DOGU-492505 format. One record per atom (N, C-alpha, C): residue number from 1; atom name; x, y, z. Coordinates in pm, whole numbers, plus 50000, padded with zeros to 5 digits. Example, Ala and Ser with C-alpha at 12.3 -4.5 7.8 and 13.67 -1.06 7.14 Angstrom:
REM residues 2
 resi name    c1    c2    c3
    1    N 51319 49431 50780
    1   CA 51230 49550 50780
    1    C 51320 49670 50780
    2    N 51285 49775 50708
    2   CA 51367 49894 50714
    2    C 51290 50003 50787
This chain:
REM residues 176
 resi name    c1    c2    c3
    1    N 51814 49587 48194
    1   CA 51722 49579 48338
    1    C 51712 49428 48344
    2    N 51727 49375 48462
    2   CA 51709 49225 48498
    2    C 51539 49196 48487
    3    N 51523 49058 48499
    3   CA 51384 49025 48514
    3    C 51324 49078 48634
    4    N 51397 49057 48763
    4   CA 51364 49094 48869
    4    C 51331 49258 48899
    5    N 51430 49337 48834
    5   CA 51395 49475 48841
    5    C 51256 49503 48751
    6    N 51257 49442 48640
    6   CA 51143 49449 48562
    6    C 51014 49439 48641
    7    N 51013 49317 48720
    7   CA 50885 49285 48810
    7    C 50872 49386 48911
    8    N 50973 49432 48962
    8   CA 50960 49535 49047
    8    C 50890 49668 49007
    9    N 50951 49699 48881
    9   CA 50864 49814 48830
    9    C 50739 49795 48788
   10    N 50688 49666 48722
   10   CA 50559 49635 48710
   10    C 50477 49637 48816
   11    N 50533 49582 48934
   11   CA 50457 49592 49072
   11    C 50441 49728 49105
   12    N 50531 49816 49112
   12   CA 50521 49948 49154
   12    C 50403 50025 49057
   13    N 50416 50009 48912
   13   CA 50329 50076 48834
   13    C 50185 50028 48861
   14    N 50157 49909 48870
   14   CA 50027 49838 48903
   14    C 49975 49906 49033
   15    N 50067 49904 49151
   15   CA 50024 49955 49291
   15    C 49983 50108 49268
   16    N 50051 50189 49180
   16   CA 50020 50314 49187
   16    C 49892 50339 49103
   17    N 49856 50254 49005
   17   CA 49736 50256 48949
   17    C 49615 50229 49072
   18    N 49637 50149 49146
   18   CA 49544 50113 49247
   18    C 49542 50233 49352
   19    N 49645 50299 49377
   19   CA 49650 50403 49467
   19    C 49577 50514 49392
   20    N 49556 50524 49259
   20   CA 49506 50640 49201
   20    C 49346 50619 49212
   21    N 49307 50511 49256
   21   CA 49166 50482 49257
   21    C 49111 50540 49397
   22    N 49201 50557 49484
   22   CA 49169 50654 49623
   22    C 49162 50789 49604
   23    N 49079 50847 49674
   23   CA 49056 50999 49672
   23    C 49154 51074 49747
   24    N 49266 51086 49704
   24   CA 49372 51162 49769
   24    C 49401 51289 49706
   25    N 49464 51384 49814
   25   CA 49478 51516 49776
   25    C 49625 51532 49730
   26    N 49697 51449 49787
   26   CA 49844 51466 49769
   26    C 49871 51415 49632
   27    N 49977 51463 49554
   27   CA 49994 51403 49417
   27    C 50053 51257 49433
   28    N 50004 51160 49343
   28   CA 50048 51034 49359
   28    C 50046 50946 49253
   29    N 50095 51012 49113
   29   CA 50089 50955 48999
   29    C 50218 50884 48949
   30    N 50327 50921 49026
   30   CA 50461 50861 48968
   30    C 50549 50821 49098
   31    N 50634 50741 49087
   31   CA 50719 50703 49200
   31    C 50788 50843 49269
   32    N 50831 50942 49180
   32   CA 50885 51062 49242
   32    C 50785 51126 49320
   33    N 50663 51146 49278
   33   CA 50558 51211 49364
   33    C 50525 51125 49498
   34    N 50543 51001 49499
   34   CA 50503 50920 49611
   34    C 50644 50908 49698
   35    N 50763 50967 49673
   35   CA 50880 50953 49747
   35    C 50885 51026 49869
   36    N 50791 51109 49882
   36   CA 50790 51191 50024
   36    C 50709 51134 50119
   37    N 50614 51023 50068
   37   CA 50540 50973 50186
   37    C 50399 51024 50186
   38    N 50374 51139 50150
   38   CA 50269 51228 50191
   38    C 50152 51151 50138
   39    N 50141 51123 50014
   39   CA 50011 51058 49974
   39    C 49979 50901 50030
   40    N 50105 50847 50041
   40   CA 50085 50704 50110
   40    C 50018 50720 50257
   41    N 50067 50825 50326
   41   CA 50019 50828 50464
   41    C 49875 50867 50445
   42    N 49833 50945 50346
   42   CA 49694 50999 50328
   42    C 49608 50865 50293
   43    N 49654 50778 50221
   43   CA 49603 50651 50201
   43    C 49583 50564 50317
   44    N 49689 50555 50389
   44   CA 49668 50476 50529
   44    C 49572 50543 50599
   45    N 49524 50676 50615
   45   CA 49445 50736 50703
   45    C 49290 50698 50649
   46    N 49291 50663 50493
   46   CA 49155 50618 50445
   46    C 49126 50466 50483
   47    N 49233 50385 50465
   47   CA 49232 50249 50493
   47    C 49197 50206 50620
   48    N 49273 50262 50717
   48   CA 49253 50214 50857
   48    C 49245 50345 50950
   49    N 49142 50432 50937
   49   CA 49149 50567 51008
   49    C 49157 50546 51157
   50    N 49096 50439 51217
   50   CA 49096 50406 51362
   50    C 49257 50389 51404
   51    N 49356 50339 51331
   51   CA 49482 50325 51369
   51    C 49555 50438 51312
   52    N 49554 50481 51185
   52   CA 49636 50576 51133
   52    C 49544 50696 51142
   53    N 49549 50788 51262
   53   CA 49463 50869 51312
   53    C 49526 51018 51261
   54    N 49433 51130 51273
   54   CA 49487 51250 51237
   54    C 49601 51286 51323
   55    N 49631 51237 51434
   55   CA 49742 51266 51531
   55    C 49863 51196 51464
   56    N 49855 51066 51408
   56   CA 49956 50990 51349
   56    C 49997 51075 51212
   57    N 49891 51095 51147
   57   CA 49922 51177 50998
   57    C 49985 51316 51034
   58    N 49974 51386 51150
   58   CA 50020 51520 51162
   58    C 50155 51499 51171
   59    N 50218 51376 51199
   59   CA 50383 51375 51220
   59    C 50436 51363 51076
   60    N 50362 51339 50965
   60   CA 50430 51334 50825
   60    C 50437 51484 50770
   61    N 50549 51510 50746
   61   CA 50575 51651 50688
   61    C 50542 51665 50533
   62    N 50466 51781 50514
   62   CA 50427 51785 50384
   62    C 50524 51891 50327
   63    N 50527 51915 50194
   63   CA 50602 52018 50127
   63    C 50757 51997 50163
   64    N 50793 51889 50161
   64   CA 50960 51848 50183
   64    C 51044 51891 50059
   65    N 50959 51892 49948
   65   CA 51057 51922 49823
   65    C 51146 51822 49795
   66    N 51269 51848 49785
   66   CA 51377 51761 49747
   66    C 51450 51728 49856
   67    N 51426 51758 49995
   67   CA 51491 51741 50121
   67    C 51480 51582 50129
   68    N 51578 51497 50111
   68   CA 51562 51344 50106
   68    C 51559 51319 50250
   69    N 51627 51381 50341
   69   CA 51608 51355 50476
   69    C 51470 51340 50537
   70    N 51390 51471 50513
   70   CA 51257 51465 50548
   70    C 51187 51369 50471
   71    N 51206 51333 50358
   71   CA 51146 51217 50297
   71    C 51173 51097 50356
   72    N 51292 51065 50407
   72   CA 51334 50949 50463
   72    C 51261 50935 50613
   73    N 51249 51033 50679
   73   CA 51178 51052 50821
   73    C 51036 51012 50787
   74    N 50971 51064 50697
   74   CA 50826 51025 50650
   74    C 50797 50879 50626
   75    N 50897 50845 50547
   75   CA 50880 50685 50491
   75    C 50899 50610 50616
   76    N 51010 50630 50686
   76   CA 51046 50556 50820
   76    C 50915 50543 50896
   77    N 50845 50663 50931
   77   CA 50717 50665 51019
   77    C 50601 50571 50954
   78    N 50598 50584 50814
   78   CA 50505 50510 50749
   78    C 50533 50369 50752
   79    N 50657 50320 50726
   79   CA 50697 50185 50745
   79    C 50667 50115 50873
   80    N 50740 50195 50983
   80   CA 50704 50161 51123
   80    C 50552 50150 51154
   81    N 50459 50230 51109
   81   CA 50329 50218 51133
   81    C 50265 50101 51069
   82    N 50298 50088 50940
   82   CA 50242 49963 50878
   82    C 50294 49839 50930
   83    N 50409 49821 50981
   83   CA 50465 49687 51033
   83    C 50389 49685 51164
   84    N 50379 49789 51239
   84   CA 50317 49785 51374
   84    C 50172 49742 51361
   85    N 50106 49803 51247
   85   CA 49974 49773 51223
   85    C 49941 49594 51200
   86    N 50047 49569 51089
   86   CA 50045 49420 51072
   86    C 50052 49338 51198
   87    N 50144 49375 51305
   87   CA 50176 49293 51422
   87    C 50048 49320 51523
   88    N 50034 49429 51548
   88   CA 49919 49469 51651
   88    C 49783 49454 51613
   89    N 49735 49484 51504
   89   CA 49614 49472 51447
   89    C 49574 49348 51378
   90    N 49653 49296 51287
   90   CA 49646 49194 51202
   90    C 49701 49050 51254
   91    N 49789 49077 51355
   91   CA 49854 48960 51409
   91    C 49928 48878 51301
   92    N 49994 48957 51230
   92   CA 50085 48898 51106
   92    C 50228 48943 51119
   93    N 50311 48857 51115
   93   CA 50462 48895 51131
   93    C 50512 48906 50976
   94    N 50589 49007 50973
   94   CA 50637 49034 50845
   94    C 50807 48982 50813
   95    N 50854 48900 50897
   95   CA 50986 48869 50912
   95    C 51022 48810 50770
   96    N 50941 48754 50705
   96   CA 50996 48691 50564
   96    C 50956 48776 50435
   97    N 50886 48889 50462
   97   CA 50878 48993 50359
   97    C 50991 49078 50362
   98    N 51059 49117 50253
   98   CA 51174 49196 50225
   98    C 51137 49334 50241
   99    N 51170 49391 50375
   99   CA 51143 49554 50409
   99    C 51193 49637 50276
  100    N 51120 49722 50240
  100   CA 51181 49828 50155
  100    C 51272 49918 50214
  101    N 51369 49959 50112
  101   CA 51467 50048 50154
  101    C 51428 50180 50140
  102    N 51370 50263 50273
  102   CA 51309 50390 50249
  102    C 51426 50504 50197
  103    N 51530 50503 50222
  103   CA 51631 50578 50180
  103    C 51640 50586 50018
  104    N 51639 50460 49972
  104   CA 51644 50432 49825
  104    C 51508 50489 49770
  105    N 51411 50476 49844
  105   CA 51276 50547 49783
  105    C 51279 50702 49783
  106    N 51351 50766 49885
  106   CA 51356 50889 49910
  106    C 51458 50944 49822
  107    N 51556 50895 49801
  107   CA 51678 50949 49728
  107    C 51658 50923 49566
  108    N 51603 50802 49543
  108   CA 51592 50767 49389
  108    C 51471 50742 49343
  109    N 51362 50759 49437
  109   CA 51217 50707 49385
  109    C 51232 50558 49328
  110    N 51298 50471 49396
  110   CA 51311 50364 49342
  110    C 51186 50275 49331
  111    N 51154 50231 49225
  111   CA 51018 50174 49202
  111    C 51025 50027 49269
  112    N 51115 49943 49276
  112   CA 51114 49799 49343
  112    C 51098 49843 49491
  113    N 51163 49929 49546
  113   CA 51131 49937 49705
  113    C 51009 50028 49714
  114    N 50969 50101 49637
  114   CA 50833 50178 49647
  114    C 50735 50063 49623
  115    N 50745 49975 49534
  115   CA 50649 49860 49526
  115    C 50639 49797 49641
  116    N 50745 49749 49724
  116   CA 50733 49679 49839
  116    C 50642 49749 49957
  117    N 50686 49885 49956
  117   CA 50611 49954 50053
  117    C 50473 49966 50017
  118    N 50423 49978 49885
  118   CA 50284 49988 49845
  118    C 50228 49862 49867
  119    N 50293 49752 49842
  119   CA 50243 49614 49865
  119    C 50191 49609 50018
  120    N 50261 49656 50113
  120   CA 50219 49644 50258
  120    C 50088 49733 50271
  121    N 50089 49841 50210
  121   CA 49947 49926 50227
  121    C 49855 49862 50136
  122    N 49867 49782 50051
  122   CA 49754 49730 49990
  122    C 49717 49602 50072
  123    N 49809 49551 50133
  123   CA 49763 49427 50206
  123    C 49676 49488 50327
  124    N 49707 49601 50375
  124   CA 49618 49658 50480
  124    C 49498 49680 50434
  125    N 49479 49746 50314
  125   CA 49338 49767 50254
  125    C 49270 49620 50231
  126    N 49330 49523 50176
  126   CA 49265 49393 50152
  126    C 49214 49343 50287
  127    N 49284 49332 50391
  127   CA 49252 49286 50517
  127    C 49123 49364 50569
  128    N 49144 49494 50547
  128   CA 49026 49581 50620
  128    C 48911 49574 50528
  129    N 48921 49554 50394
  129   CA 48795 49551 50318
  129    C 48765 49427 50248
  130    N 48825 49324 50241
  130   CA 48789 49198 50189
  130    C 48797 49087 50308
  131    N 48741 49106 50419
  131   CA 48754 49001 50522
  131    C 48682 48881 50480
  132    N 48587 48876 50379
  132   CA 48501 48748 50355
  132    C 48551 48673 50226
  133    N 48689 48680 50213
  133   CA 48752 48593 50111
  133    C 48742 48442 50144
  134    N 48702 48344 50044
  134   CA 48683 48214 50096
  134    C 48817 48158 50172
  135    N 48776 48081 50261
  135   CA 48880 48011 50335
  135    C 48971 47905 50247
  136    N 48888 47840 50177
  136   CA 48963 47741 50079
  136    C 48903 47780 49928
  137    N 48990 47882 49871
  137   CA 48936 47914 49729
  137    C 48956 47797 49638
  138    N 48870 47804 49545
  138   CA 48870 47682 49448
  138    C 48995 47703 49360
  139    N 49048 47570 49330
  139   CA 49172 47559 49240
  139    C 49130 47583 49093
  140    N 49004 47574 49066
  140   CA 48975 47579 48935
  140    C 48978 47729 48876
  141    N 48990 47823 48969
  141   CA 49008 47964 48911
  141    C 49127 48022 48954
  142    N 49180 48092 48837
  142   CA 49325 48151 48873
  142    C 49304 48272 48935
  143    N 49168 48338 48953
  143   CA 49155 48463 49018
  143    C 49158 48453 49168
  144    N 49260 48513 49230
  144   CA 49261 48489 49376
  144    C 49151 48547 49460
  145    N 49074 48626 49397
  145   CA 48945 48685 49472
  145    C 48816 48621 49410
  146    N 48833 48513 49329
  146   CA 48715 48441 49297
  146    C 48648 48383 49420
  147    N 48500 48412 49412
  147   CA 48433 48354 49545
  147    C 48424 48432 49653
  148    N 48486 48560 49633
  148   CA 48468 48656 49742
  148    C 48347 48709 49759
  149    N 48274 48729 49865
  149   CA 48151 48803 49880
  149    C 48178 48937 49878
  150    N 48086 49017 49868
  150   CA 48095 49165 49876
  150    C 48162 49220 49986
  151    N 48260 49294 49961
  151   CA 48350 49370 50064
  151    C 48256 49443 50173
  152    N 48280 49453 50300
  152   CA 48235 49537 50386
  152    C 48347 49609 50466
  153    N 48321 49710 50505
  153   CA 48434 49794 50571
  153    C 48377 49867 50693
  154    N 48510 49892 50770
  154   CA 48486 49971 50908
  154    C 48441 50109 50876
  155    N 48364 50171 50963
  155   CA 48342 50315 50971
  155    C 48275 50371 50865
  156    N 48363 50397 50760
  156   CA 48307 50476 50638
  156    C 48187 50397 50557
  157    N 48184 50276 50567
  157   CA 48090 50209 50477
  157    C 48124 50198 50331
  158    N 48225 50253 50294
  158   CA 48280 50251 50153
  158    C 48419 50198 50160
  159    N 48436 50098 50098
  159   CA 48568 50033 50088
  159    C 48668 50093 50005
  160    N 48774 50128 50041
  160   CA 48883 50208 49958
  160    C 48940 50099 49871
  161    N 48939 49969 49891
  161   CA 49003 49870 49800
  161    C 48877 49807 49685
  162    N 48758 49843 49713
  162   CA 48661 49775 49649
  162    C 48671 49841 49493
  163    N 48703 49964 49473
  163   CA 48709 49992 49329
  163    C 48780 49918 49241
  164    N 48885 49856 49306
  164   CA 48969 49795 49200
  164    C 48992 49644 49256
  165    N 48929 49606 49352
  165   CA 48956 49469 49412
  165    C 48952 49341 49303
  166    N 48853 49377 49216
  166   CA 48855 49253 49106
  166    C 48924 49295 48971
  167    N 49009 49410 48979
  167   CA 49054 49443 48855
  167    C 49186 49359 48820
  168    N 49214 49372 48704
  168   CA 49337 49319 48649
  168    C 49474 49377 48723
  169    N 49461 49506 48746
  169   CA 49570 49579 48798
  169    C 49598 49519 48935
  170    N 49499 49486 49002
  170   CA 49533 49450 49143
  170    C 49573 49302 49150
  171    N 49518 49223 49068
  171   CA 49563 49093 49054
  171    C 49685 49059 49018
  172    N 49747 49151 48919
  172   CA 49866 49128 48885
  172    C 49964 49185 49004
  173    N 49932 49297 49063
  173   CA 50016 49339 49158
  173    C 50028 49232 49273
  174    N 49916 49163 49310
  174   CA 49935 49070 49410
  174    C 50010 48942 49375
  175    N 50022 48917 49248
  175   CA 50067 48790 49182
  175    C 50219 48812 49168
  176    N 50264 48923 49131
  176   CA 50406 48946 49102
  176    C 50501 48923 49218
């Protein structure tokens, strides 16, 4: 395994640990369990419920089993939704970010591509829940979240990213 592949696996593992801090009904402990997109869509509805609405979530097929075509369909909807969210709501372009290969996730539960997709989901959560990060973080600290004030969130009053925002897992996932 190359160093790049190892970093992709590490990123995926750490982001799965972050995902496990959310209260999700769908199984989400392994890349294989996430390869259908159901848990990822559920996470998005918690992170940004005003954008990823129940109507949006109803388009995600559950109980797809091993049908990779239905998995790809779910993952394409998720990727399109996340990209649109970044562009429309966050005013962020993703041209420089390598798009995950949803076919590779659906067919092979590929941790590198799954890690890329989960990275986009985490960036949604960080933007929603950590808007008060310092504009000019001090260079004295290696912690990218150092100096951040308490998180605040829309609607629920409970931040989905708060449970691990300062954890080593999240810092490693963001730095890889």
